[in-house]
N, C-alpha and C positions, 0 to 999 in steps of 0.2 A: 405662481401667484404673485403678481408684482404689487398688488395693493393691500397693505396690512389692514386698512379699514374695511375693505370688501370681505376679507377673511374674518374680520371680527363681526361683521354684519351677518355673514353666513352662519358663524357659530352661535351667535345670539339667537338668530332666527330658528336654528335647529333646537336649541334649549327651550325657546318659547313654545315650539310645537310639542316637544317632550312633556313640558309643563302642562300644555294644553290638554294632553291626554289625561293627566291626573285631575285637571280641573274639571273636565267634562265627566269623568267617572264619578266624582264627588258631587257635581251639580245634578246629575241624573238621580242620585240618591235622595236628593232635596227636593226634587220636582214632584209637585202634587198634581198639577194639570197633566192629563195623559198626553195631550197634544204637544206640550212643551217637552215632556220626557221624550217622546218620539222623535221630535226635532233635534234635541240634544244627543240622542243615541246616533242619529245619522251624522251629526257633526263629530262626534267621537270617532266613528269609522272614518270619516274623511280626514280628520286631524292625525290619526294613526297612519293613514296613507301619506299625509304630508311630511311626517317624519321620515318615512322611506324615501320620499322624493328628495328631500334635502340631504339625506345621508348618502344617497346615490350621487347627487350633484357634488358633494364635498369630494367623494372618491374620484369622480370623473376629473375634477380640476386640481386634484392633488392636495386636498386639505384633510388633515386627520380629523375626523368627526368626533373623535374622543377628546380632542385637546380642550383643556379647561383654561379659559383666560378670566381676568378679573371681572370684565363685563358680562361674561357668560355666567359667572358665579352670582352676580347680582340678579340676572334674569331668573335663574333657578331659585334663589331666595324668594324673589316676589311671587313666583308661581307656587311655591310652598306655603307662603303666607296667605294666598288666596284660598288654598285647600284648607288651611287651618281656620280661616274665617268662616268658611262654609260649615265646617264641622262644629265650631263653637255655636253658630246659629242653630244648627240642628239639635244640638244638646240642650238648648234653652227651652225646647218644648213647644214651640209655636211653628207648626209646619208651613202655614202660609208666609210667615215672616222669614223663615229659612229659605223658602223658594225665592223670594224677592232678594235676599242676600246672595243666593246662588246666581240669579240673573245678573246682578250687579257685578259679581266676580267674573262671570263669563264676559261681560261687556268690557271690563277692564283688561282681561287677558286678550280679548280679541282686538282691542284698540291697538295694543303694541304688536300683535301678530299682523293686523292689517297694514300698519305702518311699515313694518319690516318688509312685507311683500311689495308694497308701493315703491320702496327704495330700490328693491331688486329689480322691479319692473323699469324703473328709471335708469338703473345701471344697464340693463339689457339693451336699452335704446341708445344711451349716450356713452357708455363705458367701452373700453377696448378688451381688457382681460376677461376671458371666458364669457363673453356677452352672449354668444349663441347658446351655450349650455344653459346659462342662467335664464334666458328667454324662454326656453323650452319648459323649464321647471315653472317659471311664472305663468305661462300660458295654461299649464296643466292645473294650477292651483287657484288663481286669482278670483275667479268667479265664485268659487266656494267660500273664500275669505270674505268676500263682500256680503255674501248671504249670511254667514255666521255673525258678522258685526251688525248689520242693519236689522236683521229679523230679531236677534236677541235685544237690541236696544228697544225695539217695539214691545217685545214681551215684557221687558223691565218696566217700561212706562205704563202699560196696561195693567200689570199686576199691582203696581203702586196706586193707580187710580182706583181699581177695585178695592184695595185696602183701605183707601180713604173714603169709601162709600160713594164715589163718583162713577158716572157711567163709564164702562170699560168695554173694550171690544177684544174678545179672545176667540180665536187666534187674532193677532194684530194684523192691521191692514198691510204692513210690510210683508208679512208672510203670505197673506192671501193673494196679494198682487205679485208676490215673487220678486220683489225689488232686489237689484243688485248695484244700485248706484246711490251716492249721497243725494242727489237730486230726486231720485225716485223714491227714497225714503222720506225725504222731507215733504214731498207732494202727498204721499200716502197718509203721514201723520197730519198734515194740515187739513186734508179733505176729511179725514176721520173726526178730527176735533171740531170742524165747522159743522158737521152733521149732529153733533151731541146737543 
């Protein structure tokens, strides 16, 4: 491994996925809507597989997947903070509010996760060190990461609208249309809002 920053990105990405497992486990316990609960259960299973993909990738390119760096510690801390935020919301006794907090926490976690995979994808195209192995991992995971982020952002928005007494569409149009791009998500949201 010639690039220390690539190694750092891979270790942070692995930590983000490990934290994502905990985030989804907690978010599922906060979900009131059965459709959302089912969606997050699917994402939990995929995230667990993403941990395996990154662990195998690290091994294949000679990185100790257990190595703890300062950046990885920060990622772990942030993941734990999201879990604590959801637990705090659940303990407050308002299940609908806790569900919104859970959706927000998933969006925050998936934003970092999505950004990490985007960077790995760019490395796979433009980098030299281990690019082929990274591309294979990226190709296996990227579409799922897009879905996790864009669908949960839609859920979060619609749950908030519902809580405000405004017209809401559940499941959100991003999920119904199975969007996997930022453009697709923006179109689904705009079309949905225009019809209300």
